[in-house]
N, C-alpha and C positions, 0 to 999 in steps of 0.2 A: 589745889588739893581737891576742891569740890568737883572740879571738872574731871579729875581723874576718877573719882568715885562715880560720877555720872556715867562716864564711858564704861566703867566696869559694870555698872548696873544695867546699862543698855546691852552689853555683851551677854550678861547673864540672861536677860529677857529674850534675846535672840536665840540663846541656847534652849531656853524653855520653848520658844516658838518652833524651834527645829526639832523638838522632841527629845532633847538631851536632858540628862538628869542634872540637877543643880547641885553643885558641891556644897558640902557643909560649910558653914561660915568659919573662917579661920579664927584662930585665937589672935585677937588684936592686941598689940602692945599698948601699953598704956601711953597715952599721948601727953606730951609735955606742954604743947601749946594748945591754945583754945581752938584754933582753926582745925587742926588735925583731929582734935577730939570731936569736933562737930561732924567732920567727915566720916570718922569712924562710927560715930553714932548713927549717922545717916545710912552708912553701909550696912550696919547691923540691923537698922530698921528695915532695910530692903529684905534681908533674910527673914525678918520677922513677918514681913508682908507677903512672903512667898505663897502662903496658903491662899490668901485672897487673890494673888496673881494667878495661881494655878486654876482657881475657879473661874477667874475671868478668861483665862486662856481656853478653858473647856467651853465656855459660852461662845468665845470667838470660833473655836473649832466646830461648834454646832451651828454656826451661822447667826448667833445672836450677838449683834454688835450694838445693842442699845442699853446694856447694863450700866449702872452708875459706878464711878470710880471714886473710892474714898481715900486712896493712897495719896500721900503728900509728897511734895518735892518734885524734882525733875522727872522722876520715874512716872509720876502721875501724868505729867505733861506728855511724856513720851507715849504712855498708854492711851491717853486721850487722842493724841495725834494718830497713833496706830489704830485706834478704834474707828476714827473717821476714815482713815485710808482703807481699812478693811470693809467698812460699810460701802465705800465707793467701789472697792474691788468686787464686792458681792454683786453689785448692780452690773458691773462690766462682765462678770461671769455669766450673768443671766443673758446679756446681750450676745455674748459669744455662743451661749447655748442655743440662742435663737438664730445663730448663723452669721452674726455680725463680727467679723474677725478684724475689724479696724480699731478695736479698743486697745489702748496702751496705758501702761502705768509708769510713773516717773518718781517713785519714792523708794526708799529703802535700798538704794544702790543695787547690790547683786540680786536682790529679790526682784527688782524691777526688770533687770535684764533677763533674769531667769523666767520671770512671768511672760515677758514679751516674747522671748524665745519659745516658751511653751505655747503661746498663742499661735505663733507661726507654724510650729510643728503640729499643733492641734488642727490647724487649718488644712495643712497638707495631709495629715493623717485622716481627717474627715473625708477629704476628696478620695483618697486611696481606699478608705473604708467603704465609701459608697460604690466605687468600682468593684471592690472585692465582693461587696454585698450583691451587686448585680450578677457578677460571675458565679457567685455561690448560689443565687436563686436559679440561674440557668442550669448550673451543674446539678442542682437538686432536682429540677424538672426532668433533665435527661436521665438522672439516676432513677427517678420514679418510673419513667417510661421503660427503662432497661429492666427495672425490677419487675414491672408488670409483664413485660415480654418474657423475662426469664421464668416467671411464675407460670405464664401461659405455656411456654415451651416445656417446662417441667411437667405441667399437667398433661400436655399432649403426649410427651414422652412416656409418662406413666400410663396414660390410656393406651398408647401404642404398644408398650411392653405388655400391658394386660391383654390387649387383643392378640399380640403375637403369641404370648404364652397360651392363651385360650385357643388360638388357631392351631398351634403345635399340638396341644392336647387333643383337640377335636379332629384334626385332619387324619390322623392315623399314619402320617408319614414320618420318617426319621429324618431329622435335620442334622447336617454335618458341616464343619468348618475346619479346613486343613491349611496349615501354614506350609507353603510349598518349599520354603527354605529349611525350616527346622523339622518338618514332618509332624510337628505337634498338631493335635486335633482336638476339637470339641465335638461331642456327640450328644444329641438329645436323648431323653429317656426312652422314647419310642425306638430310636435307632439301636440303642443298647438292647432293647427287648427283642427287636427283629433278629439280631445276631446271637441272641441267647447268652449274652455276657452279663456279668455283674460289674458294678463300678470298680470293684477291686481287681478283677482279672482282665479288664479292658486294656488291650495292648496300646502302646504309644503310636505305632504305625500298623494299620490293618493289612497293608499290602493287598489291596483289592484285586489286583491282576492275578494273584495266586489263588484267590478264592473263586474266581470265575470258572465255570465248567469248561473243560478243554474243548468242547464242541464250538464254543463261541470265540473263535480265533481272532476275528476282527475286533471284537469288544476288548479282548485281552490286550491286543496291540495298542488300542486307543488309550485305555486306562494306564498302561505301562508308560506310554509316551508322555502323557500329561503329567503324571505324578513323579516320573523319573527324569524330567527335564530333557527328554529326548525330542519333544516337539513343543512348539509354543502353546501355552495353555489357551484353550478355547472353550466356548460354550458347547456342551455336548448333551446328548440324550441317548441312552442305550437301554435295551431290554435284554436281560440274560439271566441265567441261573447262577446263584452264588451260594457258597458253602458257609453255613453258620458255625458257631463255636462248638455245636454238638456234632458237626460233620454231615449234617443234612443239607441238601440243596433246596433252595426256594427261588421262585421266579420274582425278580425285582425290576423296577424301572428306576434307573439312576439318572438324575438331571443335575448338571453343575454348570457354574459360570465363574470365570476368573474375576478377581478384584485387584485393581492396580493401585500403586502408590501415587504420590504427587508427580513423580517423574514418568508415569505411564507404564511402569514395569509391573507385571502381574506378580503379586506376593501371596495371595491367598486364593483358595478355591472353595466356594460354598455351594451347597445344594441340598437336595432332598432325595430320599430313597423311599419308594412305594412298594409295598408287597402286592404283587399282581398274581400270586399263585392261584387264588380262587378264580380270577378272571381267565387265566390260561386254561385252567381245568374246564371252565364253562365253555371257552372257545373250542377246546378240543372236543367236548361233548357235542357242541353244536355242529362242529365240522363233521363228526361221525354221523350225526343225525341227518345233516344236509346231504352228505354223501349217500347215506342210505335212501333218503328221499329221492335224490337224483338218480340213484340206481333204479329205484322203483319206477320213477317217472320215465327214465330211459327205456326200461323194459316195457312199460305200457306204450310208449311212443313207438318202439320198435315193433311191437305186436300189431299196431293199427296202421303204421305207415304204409303207403302204397309201394314203397321201394323194398326190394328184397334185401334183408339183413341176415347175416349169419356170422358165427363166431368160431375161432380156432384158439387152442391153447398152445403153449410153447412146444408141446410134443407134436404139433401140426395135426392135431385131431379136431374134427368138427364137433362142437359141443352144443350148438343151439342154432335155431333159425326162427324167423317170424312167419306169420300167416301168408304174407305176400309171396315169400319164397316157396312155401308149400303149394300155393296156387299156381305160380309160374311153372314149376317143374312137374306139377301133377302128382305130388306125394301126399300121403295121408297124415303124416305127422313129422315133427322135427327129428324124431329118432330115425324114421325111415330115410329122411334126407341125409342124416349123418351116415347111416349104414350104406346107402346107395350113391353117395356123393360122387365117387369115381365113375359111376355109370352114367352120370348126368353130363358128361362131356364126351365127344367122340374120341377115338383112340389117339388121334393126332389133330393138332391145330392146323389151320390153313397154311402156316409157315413151315409145317413139317415136324414140329417139335412134338414129343410124346406128352400128352395132356397131364398125366399123373406127375411126371418129373417137373414139367414146366410150372405147374401150380405150386408144388412144394418149394420150388426155387423162389417163386413170388412171395410166398409166406415167409420164408427165411429172410428175404431181402427186406420185407416190411418190419420184422422184428429188429433188424439192424438200422434201417433208415427212418422208420417211423411212419412212412406212407408210400404207397405204390399205386399207380393208376395204369391200366392197360386194357386193351380190347381182348375179348375171349369169346370163343364159340362154345355154347352149351348145347345140350340135347335133352329134350323132355323125355318123360317116361314112355311116351308114345312114339318116340324116335324123331320128332320134329327138331330140326336144327334152328337155333336162334342166336343171332349176333348180340353181344352185350358189351357194356363197358363196366369193368370191375374196379372199384376203389377200395383198397385195403388200408387200414389205419391201426396203429398200435394204441391200445387203451388199457386202463385198469378196470378189471371186472372183479369187483370185490377187492381182495387184497392181492390178486394175481394179475400178471401181465397177460394180455390176450390181444387178438387181432379181430377187428370187426370188418366185415366185408359188405359193400353195397353193390348189388348187381342191377344194372339198368338195361332193360330190353330196348335195343335201338333198331328193332326191325323197321318201325315206321320211319325212324331217322334215316336208315339206309335207303328206304323207298324214296323219301324226300330228297336225299342226296342224288339218287339216280335220276329222279324227275328234274332236279336242279341242273344236273349235268346235261340232261336232254335239252332243257331250256337254254343252257349256256351254248350248247352246240347249235341250237336253232337260232339264237341271237347272233352267234358268230357267223352262221350261214347267211342271215339277213344282212349283217354288216358287210359281209364279203360280196354279196350280190346286189346291194342297194346302189342305185344311181346317185346317191348323195355322198358328198365328201365329208368324212368324219375323222378326227384325229384327237389324241390326248397328248397334251404338252406338259412337261415338267421343266420349269425355268425357261420356257420358250422353245425347248427342244422336243422333237417328236419322239414319243415313247410307244405310241400305238397309232396305226393308220390303216384305213380300210383300203382294199385293193382298188376300188374305184378312184379314190383320191390319189393313190400312188400312180395310177395310170393317167388320171386327168391332169394333175399338176406336175407329176414327176417327183414328188416329195417322198422321202423314205425315212425310216427310223434313224434317229441320230442327227438329223438335219434341223437347223433353226428355221422356224416358220417365217421369221422376219425377212429372210432372203427371198421369199415368194410374194411379198407385198409389192405392189407397183411403186408405192412410196414407203420406204423403210421407216421414215420418221413418223408417218401416219400409223404404221403398225405398232410402233413403240408407244404412241399416245393411246392407242386402243387398248393395249395391254395394261397401261397405267390406269386408264379409266375402269377397266374390268376389276382391277385390284380394289378400287374404292366402291364400286357398285355391286360386285359379285356376279351380276348377270348383264348381258347385252343382248337385246332382242332385235332381230331383223335390221341389222346395220348394213348399209351398202358399202362394199369394199371392192377395190380393184386389185386383182391378183395377177400374177404372171406365171406361166408354165416354165418348166425347165428350159424350153427352147426360146422363151422370151415372149410368147404369145399372150396378149392381154385378155383377161377374163373378168367380166363383171359378175360379182357374187353378192348374195344375201347371207349375212353371217349371224349365227346365234352362238354365244359363248357363255360358258358357265364355269364357276369354280367348283372343283370336285377333288377326289383323292384317287391316287393310283398307287396301290400297294403301300398304303400308309404315308404317301408323300403328297404334299399339296400340288394340285395339278389343275389344268384348264382343259375343258372339253370344247372342241370347236366343230360346229356343223356349218358347212358351206353348200349353198344351192346355186347352181349356175343359172344366171338370169341374163346372159349376154344377148340371147335372141329376144328376150322380153324387153331389154333396154333398147335394142334396135327398133323393135316394134313401137315402143313408147315414143322414141324419137320421131319415127315416121308419123305416128298419130299426133304428136305435138305439132309437127310441121303442118299436118293436114288441118289441125284445129286452128293454128295461127292463120292458115290460108282462109279457112271458113270464117274466122272472126274478121279478117280483113275484107272478105267479100260482104259480110254482114254490115261492116262499117261503111263500105262503099255503097251498099244498097240503101242503108239508112240515110247517108248523105244525099244519095240520088233522090230518095223519096222526099227528104226535107226540101231539097232544091226544087224538085218537081212541084211540091205543094206550094212553095213560095211563088214559083213562076205561074202556076195555075190560079192561085188565089188572087194574084194581081189583076188579071183580066176579069175574073169573076167579081172582084171588088168594084171594078169599073162598071161592069154590066149592072150589078145589083144597085150600086150607088146611083148611077145615072137613071136607072129605071125608077128609083125612088124619087129623084129630082123631077123626072118627066111626069110622074103621076101627080105632082103638085101643080101641073099646068092644065090648061083646058085641052081635053082630048075627045075625039069621037069614040063611039062605042067600039068600032073596029080597032082603032088605035089602042084603046084601053085593053081590049082582048089580046092584041099582039104583045102589049107590054107585060100583062099578067103571065101569058104563056112563056115569054122570054125569061121572066123572073123565076117561074117555076122550074124551067130547064136549068137555069144557073144554080138554083138551090139543090136540084137533084145532082148536078155535077159536084157541087160543094160537099154533099153528103158522101159521094163516092170517095172524094179526096180525104175526108175525115175518117172514113172507115179504113182506107188503106193505111193512113198514118197510125191509127189506133192499133191495127193489126201488126204493123211494124214495131211499135213500142212494146207490144205484148211479146213478140218474138224475141226482142233484144233485152227484155226484162226491165225496161225503163218505165213502164206504166205502173204506178203505185196507187193503191187504194187509200183514199183519204179517210180521216176520222174527225167528224164534227157533229154537234148536236143539231138535229133538224126535226121539223114537224112532218110526220109520215103522211098524213092526209094531204097537206099542202103540196108535198113533193109529187104525189101521185096525180093530184089535180093539175099541177103545172105540166106534167108529162102529157096528160090527156088533152090539155088545152091546145098543144101544138098540133094535134091530129084532128081536132074538131072540124076544121074547114074541109079536110078530105072526106070525113064521115058524112058531113052535110052535103057535099057535092054528089055522093052516091046515094043519098037519101036512106042511110042506114040508121038503125036504132042503137044507141050506146047506153049500157047500164053499168053502174059502178057501185060495188058493195065493199065496205070495210068493217070487219068484225069489231064489236064494241070492246073486246078484250085486248085489242092491239093497243099498246102504250101510245100516248099522244106524241111523246118525244123520244127519239132513239139516237144513238151515236153510230155513225157510219158514213159512207160516201154517197150522199144523195145525188150527186151529179151522175155517177156511174149507174146508180139504181134507175134514175129517170131515163138514161140512155138505153138500158135493157128494155124498159117498159115501152119507150117510143119505138124501138126496133120491132118488138113483137106486135105492137098495135099497127105499125105501118105495114108489116107483113100480113096481118089479118085483113086490113082494109084492101090491100092489093089483090088478095085472092077471094074476096067476098063481093059479089055483085048485088045481092039482096039479102035481107034478113037483119041480123043484129051482131053486135060485138059486146061481150061482157068482160068486165075486169073486176076481180075480187082480191081482197087481202085478208088473210086469216092468221091467227096465232097458233102455230103448230106445236111449239115446244118452249118450255121455260126452264132454265137451269139455275137454281139457287137465287133466282131473282136478279142476277147480274147480266146474263145473256139470254136473248130470246131468238127463236127461229121463226121467221115469217114465211108464209106460203102465199105466193102470187099466182094467179091464173089469168090467161087471156084466151077467151073462147070466141070462135066465129062460126058462121053458118055457110062457109065458102065451099070450095071444090073438094077439100079433103086431100088425103095422101094415102099411098099404098105403104105396106110394111117396109118394102125395099127403100122407098123414098125417105121414110122416117129414119132409117138407119144411116142415111147419107147426108141429111140436111145440116148437121152440125160440123161437117168437114169443110175445110177452107176451099173456096172457089167452087163449091158444089151447089147445084140448084135442083129443085124438085122436077122442073121441066127444063131439060137441057137439049131438046131437039132443035133442029134448025128452023122449025116452024113454031117455036115456042111463043106463047101468047103473052107471058109475063116477063118483064125485064128484070135486071138486077145483076150485081157482081158476085153474089154468093158469099159475101163476107159478113152480112148482118147477123145471121144466126151463129156463125162461128165466133164473132165478137161477143155475142150474148153469153155463149157457153164459157168463154175465157173469163169474162167479167164476173159471172156467177161463181165460177171456181175460185177466183181470187177473193170473193166475199164469203168463202167457206160454205157455199151452197151447191145445189144440184139442179140441173135443168133437164126436162124430158118432154116428150110430145105424145099425145094420144089422138088418133084420127082414123076416119074411114072415108073412102072415096065417095064423094057426093054428100057427105053428112058433116062437113066442116072439120075443124081441127081445134084442139085444146093444148096450149102450151103452159107448163107448170115450171116454176122455179122457186127455190128457197134461198134465203140469205140469213146469215147470223149477225145480229147486231147487239150492241150493249145498251143497257138501261142506265141513263145518267143518274148520278146521285142527286144533283140539283140542276134545274134548268129554268130559264125565264121565258121559254118559248110557249106560247099559248095557241091552241088549235082553234080555228074558227069553222063554223059550219057543223052540220050534224052528220052522223054516219048514215049510210044507206041512201045517199042522193041518187036519184034515177032520172033519166031523160036524155034528150038529145042536145039540149042547150046547156053544157057544163060551163059554169062561170069561170072565167080566167082570173087567176089570182096573181097579184103583183108581188114580185119578190123584192124585198128591201135591198137585196144584194145582187141586183141584176148584172152588175159587172162581173160577177163570179159565174154567171150562167154559161154553159158550154156553147161554143159557136156552132155545134151540131144543130141546135134548135133556135134559129133566128126568130125573133118576135114578129108578130103581125104589126103593121104600121099603126102606131098609136100617137095621138096628139099629146106632145109633151110641152108643158108651159115652162119657159125659162124665166126665172126672176130677173127683174131689171138690173139689180146690182151685180148679177153675174153676167148678163148679156152685155153690159157696158164695158167689161174687161176685155182687152185684146187677147187673141190666141196666136201662139207661134206654132205653125205647122212645119215639122221638119221631115222631109221626104225627098228622095232623089228622083222618084218616078213621076213624070208629068201627068200621067193619067190619074194616079193616086192623088196628086195635088189637086187636080180638077175636081175629082169626086168629093174629097174631103172638104174642099173649099165651098163647093155648092151646098153640101149638106149643112155646113155651119152657117152659111149666109142665109139659108132658109129660115133659121131661127134668129137672125139679126146679129150674129157675131161679126166682129171685125177680125180679119185673118191676115197675118203676115206669113210668108213662106221662106224657109231656109232649105237649101239643097243638100246639106249634110250637117254633121254634128259641129264641125268647126264654125260654120256660118251661124249656127244657132247660138253658140257661146258668144260670138261677136255681137249678135243682135240684142241679147239680153243685157249687155253692158250699157246700151244707150236707150233702152225702153223698158218700161214696167209691163210685163205680161201677166195675165191672170192664170195662165196654164200653158204647158208645152205638150204638144202631141208629137211623139218621137217614134220615127221608124227605127228599126234595128239595123238592117243591112244597108249600108250606105258607103260611098267612096270617101276617101280622105280620112274621115273619122266616123266610126259607126255609132249607133245610138247608145250602146252600153258604155263605151268609153266617154262619150259626151256627158251622160248622166252622172258618172263618177266625178268628173271634173267640176260639173256644176255644183254638186253637193259639197265639194271641198271649200267652196266660197260661202262664208257665213251669211252673206246677203240672201242667198238662194236656198237656204236649208229647208224652208217651208214652202218653196215654190212647187206646186203640183206638176208632176211629170207623168204622162200616161203613155205607155208603149202601145203603139198602133201598128201592128206588124203582121206579115203573113206567116211568121214562125208560130205554130199553134200548139206545140207539144208542152207537156207539163214542165219538162226541163227548161224549155225556152222561157216559160213564165217565171220559174225560180230564178233564172239568170237576171231577168228584168228587175225583179224585186230586190235581189242582192245588189244590183248596181245602184239602187237608191230610188227606183221609180215607184210610184204609188199604185199603179194598176197596169193591167196587161189586157189589151183588146185585140182580138184576131181579125184579120181581113178574110173575107169581105166584111166591111163594116156594117153592123146592124145599127141604124140611126138611133133607135130607142136606147140601146146599150150605151152608145156614145154619149147621147145627151144626158142620161142619168149619171154616168160616170163623171162628166164635167160638173154637173150640179153638186154631186156628192163631195168631190175633192176641193172645189173652189169654195163651197160653203164651209167646209171644215177649216180652210185657211183663213177665211174672213172671221170665223168665230174665234180662232186662236189669236188673231190680232186684236180683237176686242177685249180679250181677257186681261 
């Protein structure tokens, strides 16, 4: 029974916890037994404790789980247990609130399950809540942005609407918007005002095309087509007059553009309408004003223009003219010109027409066509006839149609045309009679041809010129070249006549026009005879050149053959002079040596003259000391001067530069020839040589003046005029006293000319002669040459100066025998002499042995190459012209061997020209000595080149 009541009590408590109302305690039956009575009593006690239980439940509901329980019995135990569980549940809720969803309860049955289920749902709900919260935050942010944008757009729209309304109010233009489908329209206040409507009487459809003035047909058609669906709506702009509501027309400018829907179809037309009535009135006023000003300006221009101007009305009456017209026709005023106009032309024109009728016809034609130009013959008041060109044009004069006429006097033009016609006839006459072929071609076909060319070649109008070229392909190339160059000057062409005869021509061809067509003008000059003459001259020139070549070869061979015996004579004379001789023998030897030297000078003069004639002689350019060069030239003549007991004076101007650039060898040759000539024609007295500075140009070039004076026999004027001609002598009689070839002075003149100078002579018979010459030389920028001696040396004993480059001295001037000391280290080296001539071998061997040299002989270049393979030689003396292998070929082969690159080779030959020397050096030789051999030059050359080789080996 007690358990039943306890369960009932617990159920009631659970109802209370669940918020249910507690039933009133039932009326309990009176119990018969003690146990039931106790249970009933306890049950009733429960209801009596409900007040306390309610308070306790309120505390539990408020989270106060620490209150004391004074209720007795099993309910109290339950409540205490419940209090403990609720306290633990409160802690678990705190943990769940902190995010710990692992808490579980295991009491009170359904409550536990519900609580645990609630925890799981709460866990899932919290996760979903967080996700929703994140989405809500993002949505809120987007919403805020959208709200801000919407507010900005609304503000912008409001401002735009305000600006639009302000613009509409201030622009003065009427705005309109028409629905093309329904014809419904919206119009701005200004638009309504322009058409004089009120909002009440504004029609739904204005029918603009009906309001346009009938004169504006194109505008009516456009508006009707756009608003009546007759044409596709398009942007338009029209200016026209439109009728407003009051029936008045006003000028408006209407602009509109279509507005399409999403599919691209035009649905609306919007635009503006501007009242331009004031503008049109202003334009009209300005146009009237401008026309008035133009009329005034035209009248002023017409008055002062030098052309004759006059006016006619539609009644063909003359109404005005300018001053030039009055002056031309000799009338006093424009009224007189109008009154007497028909008198100012002859009765009939040159074509026979009656002047009055013809001019009226021209006026009528002008009113119909607008302009007429024609020639007319006028007559001045004095009766003089004048040809004119009249131009009539229809114009507005004020508000009336009129014709203005311009009359130009062409009297001078007619005269010019007559003169031009005369010139044309003259030119045609020249072309018809000229002995020069001339034609004009169009596309290669003759369109004009002179009679001479027609008769000369047989060509005529309509024929192709290519058919008359000797080579048609050449003619085609010539025409193609002319197309690119436009002109061809003096081109040699071969033509042929109609009969096939060949003609050599010189052609000039130009691009031109022929009656507005591109054309070519051709001039041909017959040079057939000239070409024949040229061929003959060329043949003659070739013959002359061949003869000159033969002569040159002959002179070269003759020089070689003559120099060989002279070399033997002079060489052996030198060797003999080194032996014991009697005075008679010594005299014979000296005389023989002088004769050989004279013969050598003749040979040298002939060779130089030949070189000058053939253009082979070249003027050199090197820095040299002027005083030293003159002294060396004088030194070679001193023995002859002393032999005649003459006095020699030498003066050089202090202004003459110490060092100049030029050809000292040829300068000395001229001085020696002039001095030799002076000595030859002077038996007593003196010889004077002077050098002066005649001119100086910008410090780079100087002109020196040389003079050679003597006190000899002198010459006549006739002799002076002849002495510079080849092979001419002052004394050419059979009993002449003085010898010579007559080449010396000719050579001097040629050499001076080549040095940009002039030579001349002044002389009187019995009073001596003076030869002058000038040369142009260059002042070097830097030079290491130093002059020795002082200017103005005078006397008979001129000191001979040694030239450091004696091997370069001309063979024309052999040195006097001089004692040359040969160093031991050079003398000890063997010399290889290569020469095929036994006499030359003998002479050279003896000259070398005089100085203690050891000499081996080779008869040609081939033997020389063989000998140097087995023996070390200090130097090779090489002849040029030899059998089997000449000296040039031998020298080239020797230089190809690295062992003999530095072995000195000296050409020792009778070939004496500059060309020969250049060939020797080009073949690899170190020096070039000409025969007859000058012992001094030979010894110095050996010393120079062997010393250089020894020095290079020691480095």
